[in-house]
C-alpha positions as a Markdown table, in Angstrom:
| # | Residue | x | y | z |
|---|---|---|---|---|
| 1 | Met | 34.5 | -90.9 | -94.5 |
| 2 | Gln | 36.2 | -90.8 | -97.8 |
| 3 | His | 38.5 | -93.7 | -96.9 |
| 4 | Ile | 35.5 | -95.9 | -96.1 |
| 5 | Arg | 33.7 | -95.0 | -99.3 |
| 6 | Lys | 36.9 | -95.8 | -101.2 |
| 7 | Met | 37.1 | -99.2 | -99.6 |
| 8 | Ile | 33.5 | -99.9 | -100.3 |
| 9 | Met | 33.8 | -99.1 | -104.0 |
| 10 | Thr | 37.0 | -101.2 | -104.2 |
| 11 | Ser | 35.2 | -104.1 | -102.6 |
| 12 | Ile | 32.2 | -103.8 | -105.0 |
| 13 | Leu | 34.6 | -103.6 | -108.0 |
| 14 | Leu | 36.5 | -106.7 | -106.9 |
| 15 | Thr | 33.3 | -108.7 | -106.3 |
| 16 | Thr | 31.9 | -107.6 | -109.6 |
| 17 | Ala | 35.1 | -108.6 | -111.4 |
| 18 | Gly | 35.2 | -112.0 | -109.7 |
| 19 | Thr | 31.5 | -112.7 | -110.6 |
| 20 | Leu | 32.1 | -111.8 | -114.2 |
| 21 | Ser | 35.1 | -114.0 | -114.6 |
| 22 | Gly | 33.1 | -116.9 | -113.3 |
| 23 | Cys | 30.3 | -116.1 | -115.6 |
| 24 | Gly | 32.6 | -116.3 | -118.6 |
| 25 | Asp | 33.3 | -120.0 | -118.0 |
| 26 | Thr | 29.5 | -120.6 | -117.5 |
| 27 | Trp | 28.7 | -118.7 | -120.7 |
| 28 | Glu | 31.2 | -120.8 | -122.7 |
| 29 | Gly | 29.7 | -124.0 | -121.2 |
| 30 | Leu | 26.2 | -122.9 | -122.1 |
| 31 | Lys | 27.2 | -122.1 | -125.7 |
| 32 | Lys | 28.8 | -125.5 | -126.1 |
| 33 | Asp | 25.8 | -127.4 | -124.6 |
| 34 | Thr | 23.5 | -125.4 | -126.8 |
| 35 | Arg | 25.5 | -126.2 | -129.9 |
| 36 | Glu | 25.6 | -130.0 | -129.1 |
| 37 | Asn | 21.9 | -130.0 | -128.4 |
| 38 | Leu | 21.1 | -128.2 | -131.7 |
| 39 | Gln | 23.3 | -130.8 | -133.5 |
| 40 | Ala | 21.5 | -133.6 | -131.9 |
| 41 | Ala | 18.1 | -132.2 | -132.8 |
| 42 | Glu | 19.2 | -131.6 | -136.4 |
| 43 | Asn | 20.4 | -135.2 | -136.6 |
| 44 | Ala | 17.1 | -136.6 | -135.2 |
| 45 | Ile | 15.1 | -134.5 | -137.6 |
| 46 | Ser | 17.1 | -135.6 | -140.7 |
| 47 | Lys | 16.7 | -139.3 | -139.9 |
| 48 | Pro | 13.5 | -140.8 | -141.1 |
| 49 | Ser | 11.4 | -142.2 | -138.3 |
| 50 | Lys | 10.1 | -145.9 | -138.2 |
| 51 | Glu | 6.6 | -144.6 | -138.9 |
| 52 | Asp | 7.7 | -142.9 | -142.1 |
| 53 | Lys | 9.2 | -146.2 | -143.3 |
| 54 | Lys | 6.0 | -148.0 | -143.0 |
| 55 | Asp | 4.2 | -145.9 | -145.6 |
């Protein structure tokens, strides 16, 4: 019984470690996309729109 429990715990640990390592790449990609989107929004806000130029 102890051997089976040890195998199950090892399996859970390896699965968790594998999942978290994949999430690291996803997290870095998410941060990069967010940074780029914020920069694009900042650029769009700072440019005067065509309607502003008519006044």
